[in-house]
N, C-alpha and C positions, 0 to 999 in steps of 0.2 A: 720757413719750410714746413714745420710741424713734424709729426711723427710719420715714419713709413715703415713697412715691412716688405721685403724682397725675398722670395724663395728662389735662390739660383739653382738648386738641384735637390731632387728628393726621391729617395728610393734605395733599393738594396746594393746599388752601384755607386751610392755617394750622396751625401747630404751636407747642405750649405745653405745658409740664410743670413740676411741682414736685418738688423733692427736698428733704426736712425732716429735721432731728434734732430733739432735744428743746429745742436752743436756737437753731437756725439754720434760715432758710427761703431755699431758692435758687429762682428762677424760671429755667427753661431754655428759651430762645427767647421771641420775643413776635410770632408770626405772625397773631395775630387782633387784632381792634381793642382798644383800652384798654377801651372800654365792655364789650366781651364777655368780655375777661379778668377785669375786676372783677367781673362777674356770676358767672362760673364759679367764681371763687376764694370770693366770698361764699357761694355755694351749698354749698361744702364746709365753711362754718363759719370761715373764714380771714379775717384782716384784710389788704387789698390793700396797705396801708402797712407791714406788718411785715416785708417781706422784707429779706434781708441783701444781697442781690445779684440782678442779671440776667445770666445767661450767654448768649452768642450763638455758635451753631455755625458759621454762614456768613451771608453776606448776601443770599441769595435771599429774595424778598419773602414767600414763605409761612413764613419764619422771622423776619422782622423788621418786617412791616407795621404793627404797633401800637407799634413801640419809640420812635419819637420822642415820641408823645403820652404814653406810659406812663412814660417816663424823665423828662419835663418835669413830670408831674403828681406822681409819688411821690418824685422826687429820690433814687431808689435807684441805688447804683453800678452801671455797666454795664461787663462784662468783655467784652472780644473782641481778637482779634489784630489787630496793626497793619494788616496788609494788608486784613483784613475791614472794619476801620473805614474806611480809605480807599475800599474799593469801596462800602461802604453810604453814605458821605457824597456820593460822587459821583452815586449813583443817587437820592438824594432831594434834590436842590437845589430851592430855592424858584424862584417866577417871576423872582426877580432874579438868579438864579444863585449865591445864597449857599449855602454848605454848613451843615448843621445842626450845632449844638454840643450836646455832652453835658456837663452840668454836672459829673458825676463819672464819667469815663472812666478804666477800669483796663486795661491792656494785659497780655496773657500771650503766652507762646510754646508752641507745640505740643511735647510731650515734657517740659516742665518743670512739676512739680507746684507747687501753691500752695494756701493756706489760706484758707478763707472761714468764720469763727467756728471751730466745731469739726468742720467738714467738710474733710477733704482732697481736692482736686480734681485729677485728672490728665487734661489733654487730650491727645488723640492724632490724628494725621493721618488723614484718610480721603480715598478716592480718589472725587472729585466735581468737577464742572465749576464751581468757585467759586474765589475769590481764594486762600483759605487755610482750607479747611473742617476741621473737627475733629469727634471724638466725646469723650466724657468718662467717666471713672469717678469715682465719689464713696465715701469711706471715712469712716464715723462709727460710733461706739459698736459696734465689731465687725462692722459690716454693710458688704458692698461691692455698689454699684449701677452697672451698665454701660447707656450709651446709645450706640447706633451706628445712625443712620439717613442716608439720602441718600449711599450709597456704591454705587459700581458693581459691586464684588466684594470679597470678604473676604481680604485679604493676611494672611500669617502673622503679621505685627506686631500687627494688630487682635485676631486670635485670642489672641495672648498677653496683650493688655491685658484681655480679657474672661474670663480665668480666674480662678476663685474668687469669681464674683459671686452674690450672693444674690437679686438681681432683674436681669434682662436686658430691656432695651427695644431691639428689634432692627426693622430695615426688612424688611417682606414686601410690597413695592411692587406687583408685577404677576404675574399667570399669563402665561407666555410666549405660549400660544396664543391667549388672550384679547387680548393686545397686538398681535400680528400681524394678528389679523383685525378689530381694533377700529377706531375712527373716526379716530385720529391720522393726521396727514399721515406720509409715510414717513420724512421728516428727523426728526421728533419720535420716531418709534418706534426710529430708529437711535440717537438721543441717549439715550433711556432704556434701551436694551439695551447700551450701551456700557460701558467699564470705568471710565468717569467719570459713569455715570448713576445708576439705581437698582437695588436688589437685588430680584431676582425670588424667587417662592415657591421655585423649583427650586434657586436658589443658597443660599438660607437653609437648605433642606432639607439640601443637600450639607454645610452647615457643621454641622449638628446631627449628621448621621451620621458625620462624619469628623474634625472638630476641635474640638467641643464637650465640655466636661469633665463636662457633666452635674450641676454643682453648684448650679445656681438653683432656689430654691423657686417663682419665679414668672418666667415668659417671656412677655413683652408683644409681640405682633406690632403693628408700627406703620407709619404712612405708606401704609396700603393705598390703592391707586388706585380711585376710584369708577367709573372707565370700564373699567378692564382687570383688575380682579380681583374677588373675592368672598369675604366672610368665611369662608363655609364651606370653600371651596376653599383659602384660606390656612390655616385652622385643620387641616384634613385633611392638607395636605403637611407641615406641622410635626408633627404628632402622629405621623404614619407614621415620619418621619425619626428622631424621638426614641425611637420604639419601646418597648424594655424599659425605658429610662431613665425613661420617665414613670410616676410613681406616685401615689398619693394624697398623698403628703407632698413630692414634688419635681416640678419642671418642670410646674407647673399653667399651662396655655396660656391666655392671655387676648388679647382684641383691643380695641386702642385705636380709637376712633372719631372721626370729624371732627366730628360734631355734638352729641355726648353726652359728657360727662367719664367717665372711667373710674373706678370706685369705688377710693378710696385703697387701696394695698397697704401694709400696716403690719407692721413686723417688731420 
């Protein structure tokens, strides 16, 4: 079967993706309800109970909304950093003040690679206003996949982690002019534009023009704001920045959606 990447949902109302090898399936984030996660997984012809692990990037609700029910129902091991687990547990206490329990919790540390089945996972720190947020690269069967969303800017360390990827899933959250003129309160606009906020189309374009190695066969633009961006604007900025690097064989630009799963990318 090889390696495949499926983005089930991406945006401020919930994020969830699948990275699979021939023998291992990883669910990345659980930001939509358990019921909707099951529905979208089954629509791809997959079994929701067949996953090897759930990996969590950070504790914000659009990445963990369905985690509690999903973990309880499937009993799949959940991987997150210690600080992320503590922050998540504090935020979802029940009416009696009890913190949730995960039957199979696995802790990892940013910068330290680990193995899930035949997939090598490398978490790396990202600049975002969460307890211990991370992006990931995945390696299996000679393929490298990189995920980096929810980050205020693209430091050199992240650029290094993303070199040599065959698939890149990167944040293209907002158009700066749309955000500035949009409906958000000024305090929220400042947070989104900050160095621990979200990556703009312009910032991602700068990465493509100056720091990207041009190796990916597929580039997926993710976490697009429904209020402060438009798919055509995001795609246009990315394709212009990629310039001559974009060919029929490399750097095919795709857009992840909030409402509809992206067709699986198979390598």
